[in-house]
C-alpha positions as CSV (number, residue, x, y, z in Angstrom):
1,M,10.7,48.8,-41.1
2,L,8.2,46.0,-41.8
3,R,10.8,43.8,-42.5
4,A,12.2,44.2,-39.3
5,G,9.1,43.6,-37.7
6,A,8.5,40.4,-39.4
7,V,12.6,39.0,-38.0
8,L,11.5,40.1,-34.9
9,V,8.4,38.8,-34.6
10,L,9.2,35.3,-36.9
11,G,12.7,35.4,-34.5
12,G,10.8,35.7,-31.6
13,A,8.8,32.9,-32.2
14,T,11.1,31.0,-32.7
15,A,13.3,31.6,-29.1
16,A,9.4,31.5,-28.2
17,L,8.8,27.2,-29.2
18,T,13.0,26.2,-28.6
19,G,13.4,27.4,-25.3
20,C,10.1,26.7,-23.9
21,D,10.8,23.2,-23.3
22,L,8.3,21.9,-25.3
23,F,10.8,19.8,-27.1
24,D,13.2,18.4,-24.0
25,R,10.2,17.1,-21.2
26,D,13.2,15.6,-19.1
27,D,10.1,15.2,-16.7
28,P,10.8,12.3,-13.9
29,A,8.8,9.0,-14.0
30,P,6.2,9.5,-11.0
31,G,7.2,7.3,-7.5
32,P,5.4,4.8,-6.7
33,D,2.3,5.2,-4.7
34,P,2.1,5.6,-1.0
35,L,-0.3,3.0,-0.5
36,A,1.8,0.4,-2.3
37,P,3.9,-1.1,0.5
38,L,0.4,-1.6,2.7
39,V,-1.0,-3.5,-0.2
40,D,2.3,-5.8,0.3
41,E,1.8,-5.7,4.0
42,S,-1.6,-6.3,3.7
43,L,-0.7,-10.0,1.8
44,R,2.5,-10.7,4.3
45,L,-0.1,-10.4,7.0
46,A,-2.5,-12.7,5.6
47,A,0.0,-15.0,4.7
48,G,1.5,-15.5,7.6
49,L,-2.1,-15.7,9.7
50,R,-3.1,-18.8,7.4
51,A,0.3,-20.3,8.3
52,A,-0.7,-20.0,10.9
53,A,-3.7,-21.7,10.8
54,G,-2.2,-24.5,9.3
55,A,0.2,-24.9,12.1
56,H,-2.9,-24.5,14.1
57,P,-5.8,-25.8,12.8
58,A,-7.9,-25.5,16.5
59,L,-7.3,-21.9,16.0
60,A,-8.6,-21.5,12.4
61,D,-12.5,-20.5,12.8
62,R,-10.1,-17.7,14.7
63,L,-7.6,-17.1,12.1
64,T,-9.1,-17.1,8.8
65,P,-11.6,-14.4,8.8
66,I,-8.6,-11.9,10.3
67,A,-6.6,-13.4,6.9
68,E,-9.8,-13.1,4.4
69,S,-9.9,-9.2,6.1
70,H,-6.5,-8.7,4.8
71,Q,-6.9,-10.3,1.6
72,A,-10.1,-7.8,1.0
73,H,-7.7,-4.9,2.5
74,A,-5.1,-6.0,-0.5
75,A,-7.4,-6.3,-3.0
76,E,-9.7,-2.4,-2.8
77,L,-5.8,-1.3,-1.8
78,A,-4.4,-2.4,-5.1
79,R,-8.0,-1.4,-7.2
80,V,-7.1,2.3,-6.1
81,I,-4.0,2.7,-6.8
82,G,-4.2,1.2,-10.1
83,T,-2.0,-2.3,-10.1
84,P,-3.3,-5.2,-10.3
85,L,-2.8,-7.7,-6.8
86,P,0.2,-8.9,-6.7
87,S,-0.2,-13.4,-5.8
88,A,0.3,-13.5,-1.9
89,P,4.4,-13.8,-0.4
90,A,5.2,-17.2,1.2
91,P,5.2,-16.5,4.5
92,T,8.9,-16.0,5.1
93,P,10.5,-17.2,8.3
94,S,10.1,-14.5,10.9
95,D,6.4,-15.1,10.1
96,P,4.5,-16.2,13.4
97,A,4.1,-19.6,13.2
98,A,5.5,-21.1,16.3
99,A,5.1,-24.5,17.4
100,D,3.2,-23.2,20.7
101,P,-0.1,-21.2,19.8
102,D,0.0,-19.2,22.2
103,A,3.3,-18.2,20.9
104,A,2.0,-18.2,17.4
105,L,-1.1,-15.6,18.7
106,A,1.5,-13.7,20.1
107,G,3.8,-13.2,16.9
108,L,0.9,-12.2,14.9
109,R,-0.7,-9.1,17.7
110,E,2.6,-7.5,17.1
111,A,2.4,-8.1,13.6
112,E,-0.6,-6.7,13.7
113,R,0.0,-4.3,16.5
114,A,2.8,-2.8,13.8
115,A,1.0,-2.6,10.6
116,R,-2.3,-1.0,12.6
117,E,0.8,1.8,13.4
118,T,1.6,1.5,9.5
119,A,-2.4,2.3,8.6
120,T,-2.5,4.9,11.0
121,K,0.3,7.1,9.5
122,A,-0.3,6.6,6.4
123,C,-4.4,7.6,7.2
124,A,-3.5,10.7,8.7
125,A,-0.9,11.7,5.8
126,A,-3.3,10.3,2.9
127,P,-5.6,13.3,1.2
128,A,-9.4,13.3,2.2
129,E,-10.2,10.4,-1.0
130,R,-8.0,7.9,0.7
131,A,-8.3,8.9,4.5
132,A,-12.0,6.8,4.9
133,L,-9.9,3.5,3.6
134,L,-7.4,3.7,5.6
135,G,-8.7,5.1,8.5
136,S,-11.3,2.2,7.8
137,I,-8.3,-0.4,7.9
138,A,-6.6,1.0,10.9
139,A,-9.5,0.0,12.7
140,A,-9.5,-3.0,11.4
141,R,-6.2,-4.0,11.9
142,A,-6.9,-2.8,15.8
143,T,-9.9,-5.1,16.3
144,H,-7.8,-7.5,15.2
145,V,-5.4,-6.7,18.1
146,E,-8.5,-7.6,20.1
147,A,-9.4,-10.5,18.4
148,L,-5.8,-12.7,18.3
149,K,-5.6,-12.0,22.2
């Protein structure tokens, strides 16, 4: 009887070890952080503003602080998600460094409006510890829209 009990105990322990998924962990790798696209977006906005300031030196005093704000947002977002800040992307042909300063400002305003929406949606979906940062970024982007009028 003791022998049968020992076999049951040892057999049960072996079954528990092999059946508990202790050796077969196929946990999926975590996906990218939901804030990662906002880092890239902030860097694109900063690059677009710098390109427009370079194309229109008369606007540089107005555009440079906004570009620096986006750069600071990108740095803080990267710190929060624990990744190094990627290098700033080169402006793409769709960036608003138009030949006409008014057209450049209109393009920048539209980019800021879209970015404000992105930040607002991210803020609404974020956990509490990230919501304050995202709310600040959304508010800054709303201010940028006004500053570009």
